[in-house]
C-alpha positions in Angstrom: 0.2 0.3 -0.3 1.5 3.8 -1.3 1.2 5.8 2.0 -1.3 8.9 1.0 0.1 11.9 -0.7 -1.2 15.4 2.4 0.6 17.8 0.8 2.7 18.7 -1.9 4.8 22.3 -3.1 7.4 22.5 -6.2 7.9 18.2 -6.1 8.4 17.8 -3.0 4.9 15.9 -0.7 5.1 15.2 2.2 3.6 11.9 3.5 2.6 9.8 7.2 5.9 7.9 7.8 5.7 4.5 7.4 7.7 1.2 9.5 10.1 1.2 7.1 11.5 5.1 7.2 12.3 4.0 10.3 16.4 4.0 9.3 16.0 7.2 7.1 14.9 9.4 9.6 17.8 8.1 11.7 20.5 9.0 9.0 19.1 12.2 9.0 19.2 12.4 12.3 22.5 11.4 13.1 24.2 13.1 9.9 23.3 16.6 10.9 26.0 18.7 10.5 23.6 21.1 12.9 24.6 18.2 15.6 28.3 18.5 14.8 31.5 19.8 16.9 29.8 19.9 21.3 26.0 19.2 20.1 27.6 15.1 18.5 26.5 13.4 21.8 23.5 14.8 21.8 22.7 12.2 19.3 25.3 9.6 19.0 24.1 6.2 19.0 19.9 7.9 18.7 17.2 5.7 16.9 14.3 6.0 15.4 12.8 3.1 15.1 9.0 1.5 13.4 8.5 1.6 17.3 8.8 5.0 17.4 6.7 6.2 14.4 3.7 4.1 15.1 3.4 5.7 18.5 3.4 9.5 16.8 2.3 12.0 13.9 5.3 11.2 12.6 5.1 12.6 8.0 8.4 13.0 6.1 9.4 15.2 3.1 9.8 13.5 0.3 11.2 14.7 -2.7 9.5 13.5 -6.2 12.9 10.4 -6.6 11.7 9.2 -3.7 14.1 10.1 -1.4 13.6 11.7 2.0 14.9 15.3 2.4 12.9 15.6 6.2 10.5 15.2 8.5 8.5 16.0 12.0 7.2 14.2 14.9 4.6 15.5 16.5 3.5 14.7 20.0 -0.2 15.8 20.4 -0.6 15.1 23.9 0.1 17.7 25.3 1.4 18.7 21.5 4.9 19.4 21.2 7.3 19.3 18.4 9.6 15.7 19.0 12.1 16.0 16.1 12.1 18.6 13.5 15.1 17.6 10.4 16.0 18.3 7.3 19.3 17.0 5.3 21.8 19.4 5.2 21.9 19.3 1.1 18.1 20.3 1.2 18.5 23.2 3.5 17.1 26.3 1.8 14.4 25.6 0.0 11.6 25.8 2.6 10.9 22.0 2.9 11.7 23.6 6.6 8.5 25.5 5.9 6.4 23.7 4.4 6.8 20.9 7.3 5.6 23.3 9.9 2.6 23.7 7.3 1.6 21.2 7.5 2.4 20.2 11.2 0.5 23.0 12.4 -2.8 21.6 10.1 -2.2 18.1 12.0 -2.1 20.1 15.6 -5.3 22.4 14.1 -7.0 18.7 13.4 -6.4 17.1 16.3 -7.3 20.4 18.5 -4.7 21.8 19.6 -4.2 26.2 19.6 -1.0 25.8 20.0 2.2 23.5 19.9 5.5 23.9 22.2 9.0 23.6 21.1 12.3 23.1 23.0 15.1 24.2 20.1 18.5 22.7 19.4 19.7 26.5 20.0 21.1 27.5 16.1 17.6 26.3 14.9 15.6 29.2 17.0 15.9 31.8 14.5 14.4 29.1 12.0 11.5 28.7 14.5 11.0 32.7 14.8 11.0 32.8 11.1 8.2 30.6 11.0 6.1 32.6 13.2 7.1 30.8 16.1 7.5 33.1 19.5 10.6 32.1 22.7 8.6 31.8 25.9 11.7 30.5 28.1 15.0 28.5 28.2 15.0 24.4 29.0 18.0 23.6 32.0 20.4 21.7 30.6 20.3 18.1 31.7 23.5 16.1 31.7 24.7 13.8 30.9 21.6 13.9 28.3 21.2 17.6 26.7 24.8 19.5 28.0 23.5 23.1 27.2 19.7 25.6 27.8 17.5 25.5 24.9 15.2 27.8 23.5 11.6 26.9 25.1 9.0 27.9 22.2 5.6 28.6 21.3 4.7 27.5 18.1 0.6 28.4 17.0 -1.3 26.6 15.1 -3.0 29.3 13.1 -0.4 31.9 13.4 2.8 32.0 10.7 5.8 34.5 9.3 
């Protein structure tokens, strides 16, 4: 069975993730240049399994060639963006914005007014550019997370 396409923009479509996407999503996380240097321990050994995909609202952005270009995972209760990654070589093409727009629609359908985002510090500017507003800081929790992270709220009906 082919996954249902739920959004399309410039040769990229968004669909619900399926179990066979797990390894590709894991590679996007562990290979991200955003997590090089001091951030590397955060994703070392990280794994997205089929069980995670089944338990959460995980959606992937896919190119016409079938390549996974990015994804997000939305936890609905309470509404929080758990993960969002765009392939390094696909950044700057509007894929992150497309994913955020889709996330807003999914959250709206689930009855949410806003989504909490605890961002990777270098990604704060992106989230602010799509309309999120900073609401605080989440303190480091060594050894899992060694740095403070910005906390933001992304309104479901809002926009940049």
